[in-house]
TORLOLO-22356 format. One record per residue (C-alpha): residue in one letter; x, y, z negated. Coordinates in steps of 0.1 Angstrom, whole numbers, padded with zeros to 4 digits, always signed. Layout:
BEGIN
aXYZ
...
END
This chain:
BEGIN
m+1293+1036-1169
l+1270+1065-1172
h+1284+1099-1179
k+1271+1114-1212
e+1251+1141-1195
n+1234+1115-1173
q+1225+1094-1204
v+1209+1124-1220
a+1190+1133-1189
i+1176+1098-1185
a+1168+1095-1222
g+1148+1127-1219
h+1127+1115-1190
p+1109+1082-1195
l+1100+1079-1158
k+1136+1083-1148
l+1146+1058-1174
f+1120+1033-1161
s+1132+1039-1125
f+1168+1034-1135
m+1161+1002-1154
r+1140+0989-1125
w+1167+0994-1100
t+1193+0980-1124
l+1172+0949-1127
r+1168+0947-1089
l+1205+0950-1085
f+1211+0921-1109
l+1185+0899-1092
y+1195+0908-1056
p+1219+0878-1052
f+1191+0855-1062
s+1169+0872-1036
v+1195+0865-1009
i+1194+0828-1018
f+1156+0829-1018
c+1155+0845-0984
l+1180+0819-0970
i+1159+0790-0983
a+1127+0806-0968
r+1145+0811-0934
i+1157+0775-0933
r+1122+0762-0942
n+1106+0783-0914
l+1133+0772-0890
f+1125+0735-0898
y+1089+0741-0890
d+1097+0761-0859
k+1119+0733-0846
g+1094+0706-0855
i+1116+0690-0882
f+1088+0696-0907
k+1054+0686-0893
s+1027+0711-0887
i+0993+0698-0877
s+0970+0714-0851
y+0932+0708-0850
p+0907+0709-0822
i+0886+0737-0837
p+0893+0774-0843
l+0914+0779-0875
i+0919+0815-0887
s+0945+0820-0914
v+0943+0850-0937
g+0974+0855-0958
n+1001+0879-0969
i+1038+0880-0972
t+1040+0895-1007
v+1029+0885-1042
g+1001+0906-1057
g+0969+0919-1043
t+0968+0931-1008
g+0931+0927-1002
k+0929+0893-0986
t+0895+0885-1001
p+0878+0915-0986
m+0893+0906-0953
t+0881+0870-0956
e+0847+0882-0966
y+0846+0906-0936
l+0853+0876-0912
i+0828+0853-0929
r+0801+0880-0927
y+0807+0885-0890
l+0810+0848-0880
i+0786+0830-0902
p+0754+0841-0884
h+0767+0824-0852
y+0788+0795-0863
r+0790+0768-0890
c+0819+0782-0911
a+0840+0767-0938
l+0866+0781-0961
l+0897+0761-0971
s+0916+0774-1001
r+0941+0762-1026
g+0918+0774-1054
y+0945+0794-1072
g+0939+0795-1110
r+0917+0765-1112
k+0923+0738-1139
t+0913+0709-1117
k+0934+0688-1093
g+0928+0673-1059
p+0903+0684-1032
l+0869+0696-1044
e+0839+0711-1028
a+0826+0743-1044
t+0789+0748-1051
t+0770+0777-1065
d+0771+0759-1099
s+0809+0756-1098
t+0831+0777-1122
s+0863+0796-1116
l+0881+0770-1137
t+0870+0742-1114
v+0875+0759-1080
g+0892+0793-1086
d+0876+0827-1088
e+0880+0838-1051
p+0865+0807-1036
l+0836+0809-1061
q+0831+0846-1053
l+0827+0838-1016
k+0805+0808-1023
l+0781+0829-1044
k+0780+0855-1017
f+0775+0830-0989
p+0757+0799-1002
e+0756+0784-0968
l+0794+0785-0965
k+0812+0752-0969
v+0840+0758-0994
i+0868+0732-1001
v+0897+0737-1025
a+0928+0716-1021
e+0964+0720-1030
k+0972+0699-0999
r+0953+0717-0972
v+0955+0687-0948
s+0935+0666-0972
g+0909+0694-0973
m+0907+0695-0935
d+0901+0657-0935
i+0871+0662-0958
l+0857+0690-0936
l+0861+0672-0903
n+0848+0639-0916
n+0816+0656-0928
s+0783+0647-0911
t+0781+0683-0899
p+0817+0694-0895
p+0824+0732-0893
e+0828+0750-0860
i+0853+0774-0876
v+0876+0771-0906
i+0891+0801-0924
l+0923+0792-0942
d+0927+0813-0974
d+0962+0825-0984
a+0978+0802-0958
f+1005+0823-0942
q+1033+0804-0959
h+1014+0771-0959
r+1027+0758-0926
a+1016+0722-0928
i+0986+0733-0909
n+0990+0753-0877
p+0964+0780-0874
g+0953+0792-0840
l+0950+0828-0852
s+0970+0842-0881
i+0960+0874-0899
l+0986+0890-0922
v+0972+0915-0947
t+0996+0941-0962
d+0992+0969-0987
y+0995+1005-0976
f+1008+1015-1010
r+1035+0989-1011
p+1052+0991-0977
l+1070+0959-0966
y+1099+0978-0952
n+1108+0991-0987
d+1107+0957-1004
f+1130+0928-1011
c+1125+0890-1013
l+1117+0875-1047
p+1128+0878-1074
a+1142+0913-1069
g+1112+0923-1049
n+1077+0910-1039
l+1084+0894-1005
r+1075+0857-1003
e+1098+0854-0973
p+1120+0876-0950
l+1103+0901-0928
t+1113+0880-0898
g+1082+0860-0907
l+1060+0888-0894
k+1064+0874-0859
r+1042+0844-0868
a+1012+0867-0873
n+0989+0874-0844
i+0973+0903-0863
v+0987+0925-0890
i+0963+0945-0912
v+0976+0974-0932
n+0950+0975-0959
k+0939+0999-0986
c+0947+1029-0965
p+0933+1063-0974
s+0901+1068-0953
n+0916+1100-0940
l+0949+1084-0928
s+0960+1103-0897
s+0970+1086-0864
d+1005+1101-0867
q+1009+1085-0901
a+0997+1052-0888
k+1021+1054-0859
k+1051+1060-0882
i+1041+1030-0903
k+1038+1008-0872
e+1073+1019-0861
k+1089+1013-0895
m+1073+0978-0897
g+1087+0970-0862
i+1054+0956-0850
k+1055+0950-0813
p+1032+0932-0788
p+1018+0906-0786
v+1013+0912-0824
k+0984+0935-0829
i+0982+0960-0858
f+0951+0975-0874
f+0946+0998-0903
s+0918+0993-0928
s+0904+1009-0959
i+0885+0995-0990
v+0851+1010-0995
y+0838+1010-1031
l+0800+1005-1032
k+0775+1014-1058
p+0781+0996-1091
k+0759+0966-1099
p+0751+0950-1132
l+0767+0917-1140
t+0732+0901-1141
e+0728+0907-1104
l+0761+0890-1094
g+0755+0865-1066
q+0724+0883-1053
p+0723+0900-1019
l+0739+0934-1018
p+0706+0954-1015
a+0692+0937-1047
n+0704+0965-1070
q+0673+0971-1091
s+0690+0984-1123
q+0696+1021-1129
w+0731+1033-1132
p+0734+1054-1164
e+0739+1091-1159
k+0775+1102-1167
p+0784+1072-1187
s+0815+1066-1208
i+0834+1038-1193
i+0856+1010-1207
a+0875+0999-1175
i+0887+0963-1175
s+0906+0944-1147
g+0925+0912-1142
i+0937+0916-1105
g+0970+0919-1088
n+0970+0957-1083
p+0944+0975-1105
k+0954+1011-1096
p+0929+1016-1068
f+0901+1002-1089
l+0910+1024-1119
s+0913+1055-1096
e+0878+1048-1082
t+0863+1042-1116
n+0869+1079-1124
n+0842+1087-1098
f+0815+1070-1119
g+0821+1084-1153
k+0846+1093-1180
i+0871+1065-1188
i+0875+1062-1225
k+0894+1030-1226
t+0914+1009-1201
i+0922+0972-1205
t+0943+0954-1179
y+0949+0917-1178
p+0972+0895-1156
d+0959+0885-1122
h+0933+0857-1123
h+0930+0861-1161
d+0907+0836-1178
f+0888+0857-1204
t+0890+0842-1238
n+0866+0844-1268
r+0890+0868-1284
d+0888+0890-1253
l+0850+0890-1254
k+0851+0898-1292
n+0874+0928-1285
l+0851+0941-1258
f+0821+0937-1281
l+0839+0956-1308
a+0850+0984-1284
l+0813+0988-1273
n+0801+0990-1309
q+0827+1017-1317
a+0816+1038-1286
d+0784+1058-1280
s+0752+1042-1267
n+0759+1055-1232
t+0791+1035-1228
i+0793+1007-1202
i+0820+0982-1193
l+0830+0985-1156
t+0851+0958-1139
t+0860+0944-1105
e+0839+0920-1086
k+0865+0893-1089
d+0866+0897-1127
a+0828+0897-1128
v+0828+0862-1113
r+0848+0850-1142
l+0830+0870-1169
k+0795+0858-1158
q+0805+0822-1167
k+0814+0831-1203
p+0791+0830-1234
l+0783+0866-1235
n+0760+0880-1261
a+0730+0901-1252
l+0748+0934-1256
l+0777+0925-1233
q+0754+0910-1207
s+0735+0943-1206
k+0765+0966-1206
i+0789+0949-1180
w+0788+0964-1145
y+0811+0957-1115
i+0820+0975-1083
p+0814+0956-1051
i+0838+0964-1023
k+0840+0959-0985
l+0866+0964-0959
t+0863+0988-0930
i+0886+0991-0899
l+0899+1026-0893
f+0904+1047-0861
n+0872+1033-0844
q+0890+1000-0837
e+0865+0977-0853
d+0851+0966-0819
l+0887+0959-0807
f+0894+0939-0838
l+0862+0918-0834
k+0868+0913-0797
t+0902+0898-0807
i+0884+0874-0831
d+0857+0866-0805
s+0883+0860-0778
y+0902+0835-0799
v+0871+0817-0812
k+0854+0813-0778
g+0886+0803-0762
n+0891+0774-0786
END
């Protein structure tokens, strides 16, 4: 029971009220989190002991995943690996295809849509047309398709596969979010963890992503200590670099193709449908004045009503107004029936991942060592 003076204090401070309600909800959900953690531990134990079957394959398999729900930057990490490996190897991506409306294993093409293969697989296929992309709920069936192909891949990257243990990757990369530390979190549903932190030991490499570019070595050391990362697990710190905005009409073209002129000091309607939009919205401030912000759930499928509302928002704004969105949202928007005004006014921000503390060579040597040894 709250004392009266505390009730008044909380009522007078919305942020304190929100924090109080959040922790009250977490406290209520905590017993369910304990049950969730226990089930996840038992499941992992069954895989570790061989009670549940995990299949290994005779080619290099690199898993990129996370241990939390929400966006940690897996896609930029996956793109980073593909960009490095694809000039030298026949590469394939195997993904569940989250958000698609289809069932069963499918091969993505440059003519696919996010509804048929999922937005992230499509985004990577558009960037790397030579990349073989298979989506399958059951990854084993996807591997069968890849390996029975007339030109099977030399390397397969497993997207969002840290908890998908039916396939045993040779190299497991776990991506975490600097702004949402694992050591301050709980298992679902009270928190965001998909499994207990004991699962970290399955990773070969842990990437702390979305770090400030000026992160100090002392700060990195403290994070490493709090996470309890010890050899042979390697830890790297990375940052997301936001590139020059590109018009939606240039999506799928090589990065240097930017031929359109970014308007000077535009008014911006910022829209996003990703797991954690805060970094995107923060970066958007660097490109102009945000006059309106619209956020949707992760993997949002834009409806005709959404497009109508965007059109109305543009009509009500001055002529120097543009719509700025994320690259992932741009993939979904480009497939929609946009009128001429929307087509000309929607821009997106490409991103790329960079490894901090001059450790990119060490990271790539770790990748090379695994690939060449398998």
